[in-house]
C-alpha positions in Angstrom: 106.9 22.8 194.5 109.8 20.4 195.0 112.2 18.0 193.3 113.1 14.6 194.7 115.9 12.6 193.1 116.8 9.0 193.9 120.2 7.6 192.8 120.5 3.9 193.3 123.6 1.8 192.7 124.4 -1.8 193.5 125.0 -1.3 197.2 123.9 2.3 198.1 120.9 4.5 197.5 121.0 8.3 197.8 117.8 10.3 198.1 118.0 14.1 197.6 114.9 16.1 198.5 113.9 19.1 200.6 115.3 21.6 198.2 118.7 19.9 197.9 118.1 19.8 194.1 117.4 23.3 193.0 116.5 22.6 189.4 116.9 20.2 186.6 116.9 20.2 182.8 115.9 17.2 180.7 117.0 17.6 177.1 116.5 15.4 174.0 117.8 16.3 170.6 116.2 14.4 167.8 118.8 13.5 165.2 118.1 13.9 161.5 118.4 10.8 159.4 121.9 11.6 158.2 123.1 11.5 161.9 121.0 8.4 162.8 124.1 6.2 163.1 126.1 8.6 165.2 127.3 7.3 168.6 126.4 10.4 170.5 123.6 10.1 173.1 121.7 13.4 173.0 119.5 12.6 176.0 120.7 14.3 179.1 119.4 15.0 182.6 121.2 17.9 184.2 120.8 18.3 188.0 121.7 21.5 189.9 122.1 20.9 193.6 122.8 22.9 196.7 126.1 21.7 198.2 125.6 23.5 201.5 122.1 22.1 202.0 123.2 18.6 201.3 126.3 18.9 203.5 124.3 20.5 206.3 122.0 17.5 206.5 124.5 14.7 205.9 128.0 15.4 204.5 128.4 11.8 203.5 125.7 12.3 200.8 127.9 14.9 199.2 130.8 12.5 199.4 128.8 9.9 197.6 128.0 12.3 194.8 131.7 13.1 194.4 132.7 9.4 194.6 130.2 8.5 191.9 131.5 11.4 189.7 135.0 9.9 189.8 134.1 6.2 189.2 135.8 4.5 186.2 133.9 2.6 183.5 135.4 -0.7 184.7 133.8 -0.3 188.2 131.0 -2.7 188.9 128.8 0.2 190.2 129.5 2.6 187.3 125.8 2.8 186.1 123.1 4.0 188.5 119.3 4.1 188.4 118.0 7.7 188.5 114.5 8.6 189.4 113.4 12.2 189.4 110.0 13.3 190.7 108.9 17.0 190.2 105.9 17.8 192.3 103.7 20.7 193.3 101.9 20.0 196.6 100.5 16.5 196.2 100.4 16.7 192.4 103.2 15.1 190.4 104.3 17.3 187.5 107.0 15.0 185.9 108.6 11.7 186.5 111.9 10.9 184.8 113.7 7.5 185.1 117.1 6.6 183.6 117.7 2.9 184.3 121.4 2.9 183.5 122.9 6.4 183.8 126.4 7.7 184.3 128.0 11.0 185.0 129.0 12.7 181.8 130.0 16.1 183.3 130.3 17.5 186.8 131.3 20.8 188.2 131.0 22.8 191.4 130.6 26.6 191.8 131.2 28.2 195.1 130.4 31.9 195.9 132.3 32.9 199.1 130.3 36.1 199.5 126.9 34.5 199.7 128.2 31.2 201.1 126.4 29.5 198.3 127.7 26.3 196.7 126.2 24.6 193.8 127.0 21.5 191.8 125.9 20.6 188.3 125.8 17.0 187.3 125.0 15.9 183.7 123.7 12.4 183.5 123.2 10.3 180.4 121.7 6.9 179.8 123.9 4.1 178.6 123.7 4.2 174.8 122.5 0.7 174.2 119.8 1.0 177.0 117.7 3.9 175.6 114.5 2.0 176.1 115.2 2.3 179.9 114.4 6.0 179.7 110.9 6.8 181.0 109.3 10.3 181.1 105.8 10.7 182.3 103.4 12.6 184.5 
């Protein structure tokens, strides 16, 4: 079983595979009719990654993640295309594509006893681009 994530901006693409992404959570909360006009986007892709595994292979990849997390809305490269593939052997379990996503939340958790470092990145689709979300097997 494995998870591969591609993060593509205007000038750079980052591919995280080989157990660099430990797990993910895709959530969608259907709004009732009284909240239908609310501005909150309740579609979220949450990635949990292994900092040490990424840094061990190429520390610049971890720096790209941190750089993206700090980008301001005015930056030309604020939105990214996210493609997640969850697979088991040669069989694809799930594909998730966010065509114009940005980082809503990001945090890191380091355990000095086990030398384990994790990051959690919550990604949401640009609100007026919800048709750019694809979920399929």
